[in-house]
N, C-alpha and C positions, 0 to 999 in steps of 0.2 A: 749369375743370372740376372736378367733384367726384370724391371717391375712389371712388364706386360707377360712374364712367364706364367705358365698355369700347370698345375699338377692335375693329371688324369689318372683314373684308376679303372681299369676295365671290370666289367661286371654288372649284374642287375641288383639293385637296392630296393627294399621296401620301407618307405618312411610310414610309420603308424601314427596317427592323430589320436590321443586319447580323449579329445573333446568329441565325444560322440553326438552332441548337439548339432554338428556341422557336418557329420559324415552320414552315410545312408545306412542308418540303423534305427532301432526303435524309438530312441531317444531324439531322433532328429527334429529340428524345428527350423523352419525357413527363416524366421527372423533373427536367428542367432549368427553373428558375424564372425565371432571368435571368443576365445577364452583361455584361462589357465586352470587346469586340473591340478589336485594335490592329494595326498593321502597321509594320514597320521595313525596308524595302528588300526583301530576300529572305527575310525573316523574318515570322512572324505570332505575335501573342500573344493569349491569352484567360484571362480571370478569371471564373468561374461560380459560381453557388449551385444545388445540387441537393438534392432532397427526394423521398423515397419511402418509404412504409410507417412514417412518424413518424422517420425518420432522414435527417439534413442533412449535406451536406458542402459545403465551398468548394473549388474547384479553381483552380489557377493554373498555366498554362503559358507559357513564355518561349521565344523564339527557336526557333520551330518551323519548320523548312524546308518550302518548298512540295512538295518531292518525298515528303512524309509524306502527302499526300492523293492517292490515285489520280485523283481529278477534277482535282487541282492547281489548287484554288480557295481552300478553307478549311482548310488543314493544321491550324491550332491547334484547329479545331473538330472535325475528323476524329479527331485524338488524344485529345481530351477524351472524345468519345463512346466511344471504344475503352476508355479508361481507366476511366470511370465505368460502363460496363457490367461490367467485370472486378470493381470494387470493391463494387457492389451483389449481384454473383452470388457473391463470395467472402467478404466480411465482413458482420457485423452488429454493431450497437451493443447491448450486453447486459451485465447485472450478471455480474460475474466471481465474485462471493461471494453466499451467502444469509444475511442476518443473522437469519433465524429458525431457522438450524440450527447446532449446535454444529460446530466444525472441528477441534478438539483438546481435550485435557485435560491437567491438571497436577495433581501430588500436593499433598496439604495436610497440614501438620504441625499438632500442638496441637489436634486436633478428633476427638470420637467420633461426630460427626455423619455424616462422610463421608470417604473416602480421597482422593478427588479432587474436583476442580471443573471443569465444563465450560467452555470459552471459545468466545465468538461473535465474529464479525467485527463491528466497530461500523459499517463502511460497505460497502455492496454493490459498490463499485468498479466503477460503470458504465463500459464501455471497450469498445474495438474488439477484436472476437474474431472467429475464423474461423467462418463459417456452418456449417460442417460440424464438429461436436465442440464448439465453444463453450468454455465454462468448464471442461469436463472436460479440455482439453488443457493448462490452466495447471499449474505446478508451485509448490506452497507451500513457503517457507522460513520457518520459525518462529524468533522470537527472543523466548523465553520462560525463565523460571527454571526449574531442576528442581524446586523446590518452593516452595510459597506458605505463609506463616505465617498461621494464623487468629488473629484474625477476618478475614473477607472480606466486602465488601459488594457486592451484585448491582450490576454496571455499573462496578465498579473496574477501570481499565486496567491490565492486567498483563503486557502484551507487545505483539508486533506480528508481522503475517504479511506477506511479501513475495511477490508472484505474478510468474513469468516464463513466457514461452512461447519455447522453443528458445533458452534463455539470454539472452533480451531481457527486461529488468525492465519490467513494465507498470504497477506500483503498489505502494503499502504501505498497509496499514490496521491500526488498533488492534485489539487482542483485549481483550474484557471478560468478567469474571467473568458466568457465567449465572445464579448464586444466591447467596444469603447463606450463609456458613459461620461458626458459633459457635465460640468457643475454650472448651476444657476447661481450667479454671484448674489443676486438679490435674496434667495432663499438662505444662502450661507450666511450673508451678513445679518439677516433678520435672526437667524438661528444663534449666532454668536452674541448679538445684543440680548436676546432672551436668556441664553445661558449666563451671561454676566449678571443680568438682575435677578436671576434666581440662584445665583452661586453664594457661596459662603462669605467670599470677600465683600461683595456688595451688601450682604446681611450685616456683616461687622461694621462696614463704613456708616450704614443707616443707623445702627444702634449707637455707634460713638457720636455721631452727629446730633442724634436726639438727645443723648446724655449731655453733650455740651450745650445745646440749646435749652434743655431743662436747667442746668446749672446757671446759664446766663440769665434765664428767666427769674429763676430765685434771687440772682445777685441784683438785678433791676427791681425786683419787688421790694427787696431788702432796703435797697437805696431809697426808693420811694417812700416807703414806710418811715424811714429814719429822717427824711426831709420834712415830712408832714409833722412829725413830732416836734421838730425845732422851730416851726412857724407858729406853734401854739404858744 
């Protein structure tokens, strides 16, 4: 027989789907796309795929007792429907950050162009958020320096922001500079000179110089005193 030959059997067959979430039953949910049922004695299990309004979830329930279902037939399916109804009503998958809007700013040194530079999140951090309130409920924790030294290039990564909801971390994103900032060479040079004169190295040099000058002064004074005694 060739590879294109087919076997056919006459008759009518009924294929039953045990996933009642996708069939016309009391368990039906429009958002359920498929799943796998399973039973172990007094327990039932279910793994499902659910999608609605562009949001998709995978659910897995194990060891669900029969008394979880008022009808006593499909406890894992009944529990899955209850849980996923709550998930779709309570949460949404949305951006926690807006990459087009600055989230904070930081001071800039050695520039006459600006005193600060605005920082933008590098990622919108798409995540699971409460449907009521959304990103407004997040609390940002910034990890950025107190001051940045010019020059700065737009897009430079200068820190991070970590978002939390009720103390639970939901993610961390890089913070990037929103614009170029040029360096004023005069300010930079003056700052380096000031730093040198206020630095430990300069203080040590001054102390050693004063010590040497003092020793030399004592030496000269001693020579003068010795010479005056000899002339007497």
